[in-house]
Kinemage of the C-alpha trace (Angstrom):
@kinemage 1
@onewidth
@group {chain A} dominant
@subgroup {mainchain}
@vectorlist {calphas} color= white
{ca met a 1} P 8.675 -42.081 -36.490
{ca thr a 2} L 6.936 -45.239 -37.745
{ca gly a 3} L 8.562 -47.100 -40.624
{ca asn a 4} L 7.145 -49.269 -43.349
{ca pro a 5} L 5.980 -52.550 -41.646
{ca arg a 6} L 6.835 -54.674 -44.675
{ca lys a 7} L 10.315 -53.174 -44.894
{ca glu a 8} L 10.802 -53.763 -41.167
{ca arg a 9} L 9.795 -57.440 -41.567
{ca val a 10} L 12.216 -57.849 -44.510
{ca leu a 11} L 14.975 -56.312 -42.398
{ca ala a 12} L 14.050 -58.673 -39.556
{ca ile a 13} L 14.568 -61.600 -41.936
{ca val a 14} L 17.934 -60.203 -43.027
{ca ser a 15} L 18.868 -59.807 -39.364
{ca leu a 16} L 17.987 -63.425 -38.620
{ca ile a 17} L 20.031 -64.645 -41.586
{ca ala a 18} L 22.984 -62.467 -40.525
{ca his a 19} L 22.672 -64.003 -37.062
{ca tyr a 20} L 23.064 -67.495 -38.577
{ca val a 21} L 26.150 -66.427 -40.480
{ca met a 22} L 27.758 -64.774 -37.435
{ca glu a 23} L 27.088 -67.770 -35.176
{ca asp a 24} L 27.764 -70.649 -37.591
{ca gly a 25} L 29.960 -69.011 -40.187
{ca gln a 26} L 27.546 -70.213 -42.919
{ca leu a 27} L 23.918 -70.403 -43.842
{ca pro a 28} L 21.815 -73.543 -43.541
{ca ala a 29} L 20.512 -74.965 -46.828
{ca ser a 30} L 18.257 -72.446 -48.555
{ca ser a 31} L 15.210 -74.721 -48.409
{ca asp a 32} L 15.685 -75.302 -44.673
{ca leu a 33} L 16.103 -71.588 -44.030
{ca val a 34} L 12.962 -70.718 -46.036
{ca glu a 35} L 10.930 -73.390 -44.241
{ca glu a 36} L 12.118 -72.083 -40.874
{ca leu a 37} L 11.242 -68.476 -41.805
{ca leu a 38} L 7.810 -69.544 -43.022
{ca ala a 39} L 7.288 -71.507 -39.798
{ca val a 40} L 7.929 -68.425 -37.616
{ca gly a 41} L 5.375 -66.347 -39.498
{ca phe a 42} L 7.127 -64.601 -42.398
{ca asp a 43} L 5.399 -64.848 -45.777
{ca ala a 44} L 6.993 -65.944 -49.057
{ca glu a 45} L 7.015 -62.413 -50.526
{ca glu a 46} L 8.882 -61.034 -47.491
{ca ile a 47} L 11.399 -63.861 -47.643
{ca asp a 48} L 11.949 -63.381 -51.356
{ca ala a 49} L 12.402 -59.646 -50.891
{ca ala a 50} L 14.996 -60.296 -48.167
{ca phe a 51} L 16.953 -62.754 -50.336
{ca asn a 52} L 16.858 -60.375 -53.310
{ca trp a 53} L 18.049 -57.453 -51.194
{ca met a 54} L 20.924 -59.476 -49.674
{ca glu a 55} L 21.951 -60.821 -53.055
{ca ser a 56} L 22.001 -57.329 -54.516
{ca leu a 57} L 24.281 -56.223 -51.729
{ca ser a 58} L 26.606 -59.202 -51.967
{ca leu a 59} L 26.935 -58.976 -55.747
{ca gln a 60} L 27.591 -55.254 -55.753
{ca pro a 61} L 31.064 -54.471 -57.147
{ca asn a 62} L 33.296 -52.444 -54.858
{ca asn a 63} L 33.658 -49.591 -57.403
{ca gln a 64} L 29.930 -48.755 -57.433
{ca ser a 65} L 28.085 -46.646 -54.972
{ca pro a 66} L 25.759 -48.479 -52.541
{ca asn a 67} L 22.661 -47.021 -54.207
{ca thr a 68} L 23.378 -48.496 -57.693
{ca pro a 69} L 20.772 -51.179 -58.496
{ca leu a 70} L 21.954 -54.546 -59.786
{ca val a 71} L 20.351 -57.454 -61.542
{ca val a 72} L 20.556 -60.420 -59.191
{ca pro a 73} L 19.738 -64.093 -59.540
{ca ser a 74} L 16.394 -65.086 -58.148
{ca gln a 75} L 15.766 -67.245 -55.098
{ca arg a 76} L 12.934 -69.694 -55.687
{ca ile a 77} L 10.356 -69.975 -52.882
{ca phe a 78} L 8.295 -73.129 -52.995
{ca thr a 79} L 4.537 -72.785 -52.532
{ca thr a 80} L 2.614 -74.749 -49.915
{ca asp a 81} L 1.271 -77.092 -52.616
{ca glu a 82} L 4.803 -77.662 -53.978
{ca cys a 83} L 6.093 -78.379 -50.464
{ca leu a 84} L 3.361 -80.979 -50.019
{ca ala a 85} L 3.988 -82.604 -53.418
{ca leu a 86} L 7.783 -82.564 -53.419
{ca ser a 87} L 9.836 -84.155 -50.644
{ca arg a 88} L 12.243 -81.933 -48.713
{ca glu a 89} L 15.143 -83.793 -50.281
{ca ala a 90} L 13.720 -83.291 -53.772
{ca arg a 91} L 13.275 -79.547 -53.176
{ca gly a 92} L 16.797 -79.315 -51.718
{ca phe a 93} L 18.184 -81.120 -54.756
{ca leu a 94} L 16.555 -78.594 -57.117
{ca val a 95} L 17.873 -75.671 -55.054
{ca arg a 96} L 21.373 -77.196 -55.058
{ca ile a 97} L 21.600 -77.813 -58.797
{ca arg a 98} L 20.152 -74.342 -59.477
{ca glu a 99} L 22.724 -72.684 -57.209
{ca met a 100} L 25.472 -74.686 -58.957
{ca gly a 101} L 24.322 -73.329 -62.314
{ca ile a 102} L 23.406 -76.759 -63.723
{ca ile a 103} L 19.877 -75.551 -64.434
{ca asp a 104} L 18.450 -72.088 -64.904
{ca asp a 105} L 15.156 -70.631 -63.654
{ca glu a 106} L 13.271 -71.716 -66.774
{ca val a 107} L 14.433 -75.340 -66.589
{ca gln a 108} L 13.785 -75.409 -62.818
{ca glu a 109} L 10.173 -74.267 -63.391
{ca glu a 110} L 9.760 -76.923 -66.104
{ca ile a 111} L 10.964 -79.617 -63.774
{ca ile a 112} L 8.715 -78.461 -60.954
{ca asp a 113} L 5.692 -78.352 -63.319
{ca lys a 114} L 6.417 -81.887 -64.549
{ca ala a 115} L 6.831 -83.153 -61.009
{ca leu a 116} L 3.551 -81.599 -59.865
{ca asn a 117} L 1.717 -83.057 -62.889
{ca met a 118} L 3.018 -86.579 -62.265
{ca ala a 119} L 2.674 -86.592 -58.486
{ca asp a 120} L 0.059 -88.853 -56.952
{ca asp a 121} L 2.221 -89.221 -53.863
{ca glu a 122} L 5.116 -87.110 -52.651
{ca val a 123} L 7.920 -86.903 -55.239
{ca ser a 124} L 11.060 -88.490 -53.767
{ca leu a 125} L 14.677 -87.494 -54.317
{ca gly a 126} L 15.201 -90.419 -56.693
{ca glu a 127} L 12.140 -89.497 -58.736
{ca met a 128} L 13.269 -85.850 -58.860
{ca lys a 129} L 16.721 -86.884 -60.088
{ca thr a 130} L 15.180 -89.054 -62.822
{ca leu a 131} L 12.777 -86.297 -63.873
{ca thr a 132} L 15.602 -83.765 -63.927
{ca ala a 133} L 17.783 -86.090 -65.992
{ca leu a 134} L 14.982 -86.655 -68.530
{ca thr a 135} L 14.314 -82.909 -68.734
{ca leu a 136} L 17.969 -82.056 -69.300
{ca phe a 137} L 18.300 -84.836 -71.863
{ca ser a 138} L 15.270 -83.494 -73.723
{ca his a 139} L 16.985 -80.087 -73.933
{ca ser a 140} L 20.389 -81.291 -75.045
{ca his a 141} L 21.630 -84.803 -74.611
{ca ser a 142} L 25.320 -84.106 -75.213
{ca thr a 143} L 25.538 -80.859 -73.255
{ca trp a 144} L 24.246 -82.320 -69.967
{ca leu a 145} L 25.500 -85.906 -70.087
{ca arg a 146} L 28.417 -85.365 -67.632
{ca glu a 147} L 26.339 -83.270 -65.173
{ca val a 148} L 23.498 -85.809 -65.125
{ca asp a 149} L 25.927 -88.681 -64.570
{ca cys a 150} L 27.509 -86.735 -61.656
{ca phe a 151} L 24.297 -85.954 -59.787
{ca met a 152} L 22.733 -89.392 -60.424
{ca glu a 153} L 25.797 -90.884 -58.747
{ca asp a 154} L 25.946 -88.215 -55.988
{ca asp a 155} L 29.441 -87.338 -57.228
{ca trp a 156} L 29.171 -83.593 -56.463
{ca ala a 157} L 32.932 -83.021 -56.317
{ca arg a 158} L 33.349 -84.016 -59.976
{ca leu a 159} L 30.996 -81.187 -61.022
{ca tyr a 160} L 33.503 -78.628 -59.750
{ca his a 161} L 36.412 -80.065 -61.753
């Protein structure tokens, strides 16, 4: 019996991620994990499908059957051009503030678009922080003032309190 090759590759990704969790007790940063999976030959669609499948399982309430579909947050996969234009630290920063709920998918895409449009050289972490701050301020100065102050100062603990 031969299975679906794409499904088998997605399950292989899930297996690799599970291996990380079992060995280290945690996952590496999402951007590092994605880069590693891309480097060993998986494509972005397969990686995205694996993340979506795992998120749907992890967010599934205990009172539902395993076959009940759920709406899950997306995992952003950076394109090759984006990886070349945005430093690893800048991409990691975007992933981190997205996972923390500081920005949503729409704002993240806006920031990435602005960064790509302004980039003559690789966008650094400092430039990404500044661009993010300006974008958040343009949306709502008073709503994001505390969050921007926290990430500009690398005071991540204060965001949780």
